C-alpha positions as CSV (number, residue, x, y, z in Angstrom):
1,X,88.1,20.7,85.4
2,X,87.2,22.9,88.3
3,X,83.5,22.4,88.8
4,X,83.2,25.1,91.5
5,X,84.7,27.7,89.3
6,X,82.6,26.6,86.3
7,X,79.5,26.7,88.4
8,X,80.2,30.3,89.5
9,X,80.6,31.3,85.8
10,X,77.4,29.5,84.7
11,X,75.4,31.1,87.5
12,X,76.6,34.5,86.5
13,X,75.6,33.8,82.9
14,X,72.2,32.3,83.8
15,X,70.4,35.6,83.3
16,X,69.3,36.6,79.8
17,X,70.4,40.2,80.4
18,X,73.9,39.2,81.5
19,X,74.1,36.9,78.4
20,X,73.2,39.9,76.2
21,X,75.9,41.9,78.0
22,X,78.5,39.2,77.3
23,X,77.3,39.2,73.6
24,X,77.8,43.0,73.4
25,X,81.2,42.8,75.0
26,X,82.3,40.1,72.6
27,X,82.9,42.9,70.1
28,X,85.3,44.7,72.5
29,X,85.3,47.1,75.4
30,X,82.3,49.3,76.0
31,X,81.4,52.1,78.3
32,X,78.6,51.5,80.8
33,X,76.5,54.1,79.1
34,X,76.8,52.3,75.7
35,X,75.8,49.0,77.3
36,X,72.8,50.7,79.0
37,X,71.5,51.9,75.6
38,X,70.6,48.3,74.8
39,X,68.4,47.8,77.8
40,X,65.2,49.1,79.4
41,X,66.5,49.3,82.9
42,X,68.3,51.8,85.1
43,X,72.0,52.4,85.7
44,X,71.9,50.9,89.2
45,X,70.4,47.7,87.7
46,X,73.2,47.7,85.1
47,X,75.8,48.1,87.9
48,X,74.3,45.1,89.7
49,X,74.6,42.9,86.6
50,X,78.1,44.1,86.0
51,X,79.1,43.4,89.6
52,X,77.9,39.8,89.2
53,X,79.8,39.3,86.0
54,X,82.9,41.0,87.5
55,X,82.8,38.8,90.7
56,X,82.5,35.7,88.5
57,X,85.6,36.7,86.5
58,X,83.7,37.3,83.3
59,X,84.3,41.0,82.9
60,X,87.0,43.4,83.8
61,X,86.2,47.0,84.7
62,X,88.5,50.0,84.0
63,X,87.5,53.3,85.6
64,X,88.4,56.6,83.8
65,X,87.1,59.4,85.9
66,X,83.4,58.9,86.3
67,X,83.2,56.5,83.3
68,X,83.4,52.7,83.7
69,X,84.6,50.6,80.7
70,X,84.0,46.9,80.6
71,X,85.6,44.1,78.7
72,X,85.5,40.3,78.8
73,X,88.5,38.9,80.8
74,X,91.1,36.9,79.0
75,X,90.6,34.1,81.4
76,X,86.9,33.9,80.5
77,X,87.5,34.0,76.8
78,X,90.3,31.5,76.9
79,X,89.1,29.0,79.4
80,X,85.3,29.0,79.3
81,X,84.8,27.5,75.8
82,X,87.6,25.0,76.5
83,X,85.9,23.9,79.7
84,X,82.5,23.6,78.0
85,X,84.1,21.4,75.3
86,X,85.7,19.3,77.9
87,X,82.4,19.0,79.8
88,X,80.5,17.7,76.7
89,X,83.0,15.4,75.2
90,X,84.2,11.9,76.0
91,X,88.0,11.8,75.9
92,X,90.5,9.3,77.2
93,X,90.9,11.4,80.4
94,X,87.2,12.0,80.8
95,X,85.6,11.5,84.3
96,X,83.2,9.0,82.7
97,X,86.1,6.7,81.9
98,X,86.5,6.2,85.7
99,X,83.1,4.7,86.0
100,X,83.3,0.9,86.5
101,X,79.8,-0.4,85.6
102,X,79.0,-4.0,84.6
103,X,75.7,-3.1,83.0
104,X,77.4,-2.0,79.8
105,X,75.0,0.8,79.2
106,X,71.8,-1.3,79.6
107,X,69.2,-0.6,82.2
108,X,65.8,-2.3,82.3
109,X,66.5,-3.9,79.0
110,X,66.9,-0.5,77.3
111,X,70.1,0.8,75.8
112,X,71.4,4.1,77.2
113,X,73.0,6.5,74.7
114,X,76.3,8.2,75.4
115,X,77.7,11.4,74.1
């Protein structure tokens, strides 16, 4: 797992408005004007949010004249959920398997839960 790449994606998604944009785009490509209809902010503010998502590799922009159409990138759709599943599961190749600890999950006489 590439933690730097995942961190950039999570930072881009760490805004409620951008999460809503991703939710809207999960249905398919949308014009900026259609996205803007769902918010109470200006077009320049939408452009800022879209630039953050584009820079993080979450959305792809297609320009047709003066119109901008946005869609989720294949990389984001294909890799993000897989990376999240890998992050929250303990598999044979999990990073937690490389921890060599003699305490066997006990600390201060309390058992520590694992995922």
